[in-house]
C-alpha positions in Angstrom: 64.4 115.3 127.6 61.3 113.3 127.1 60.9 110.6 129.5 57.1 110.7 128.8 55.8 106.9 127.7 52.3 108.5 126.6 52.6 109.6 123.1 49.4 111.9 123.5 51.2 114.1 126.4 53.8 116.8 125.6 55.9 117.3 128.3 57.1 120.8 129.3 60.7 120.2 129.1 60.3 118.8 125.3 62.2 121.0 122.6 58.8 121.2 120.4 56.6 124.3 119.1 54.0 123.8 121.9 57.0 124.8 124.7 58.3 127.5 122.4 58.2 131.4 123.3 57.4 132.1 119.7 54.4 130.3 119.7 51.0 132.0 119.3 47.7 130.3 120.2 45.1 131.6 118.2 42.9 128.9 118.2 39.9 130.9 119.6 40.0 133.5 117.0 40.1 130.6 114.2 43.6 131.3 113.0 45.3 128.3 114.7 48.4 127.9 116.2 50.9 130.4 114.7 54.8 130.9 114.9 55.4 134.5 116.0 59.1 134.1 114.5 58.0 133.7 111.0 56.4 136.0 108.6 55.1 135.8 105.0 53.5 138.9 103.4 53.2 140.7 106.8 51.2 137.4 108.6 52.4 134.7 110.9 52.6 131.4 109.6 50.7 128.3 111.2 53.3 125.9 112.8 53.2 122.5 111.2 52.6 120.7 114.6 52.6 121.1 118.1 55.3 118.4 118.3 57.5 120.0 115.3 60.5 122.1 116.3 62.8 124.7 114.2 66.2 126.5 114.5 64.4 129.5 116.1 63.0 127.5 119.1 63.7 129.0 122.5 62.1 127.5 125.4 59.2 129.5 127.1 59.7 131.3 130.1 56.0 130.9 131.0 55.9 129.6 134.8 52.2 128.8 134.1 52.5 126.4 131.4 51.3 123.0 131.7 51.9 119.7 130.1 49.6 119.0 126.7 47.4 116.2 126.5 45.5 115.3 123.3 43.2 113.2 125.4 
């Protein structure tokens, strides 16, 4: 799945939170990256990291998605 040799890049075919349809990118409003599938006390939970995954993973169908780079 991941043929990428650079550990700083997340490819669009990797089964990780960055590529999940449940990911909510709320960084601009100060909430970080949230999981839209998990709620605790009525609030979405933060994901532990963009490279993590879970049983609820579903590949995003967003055609505008691009590989993520930490660089």
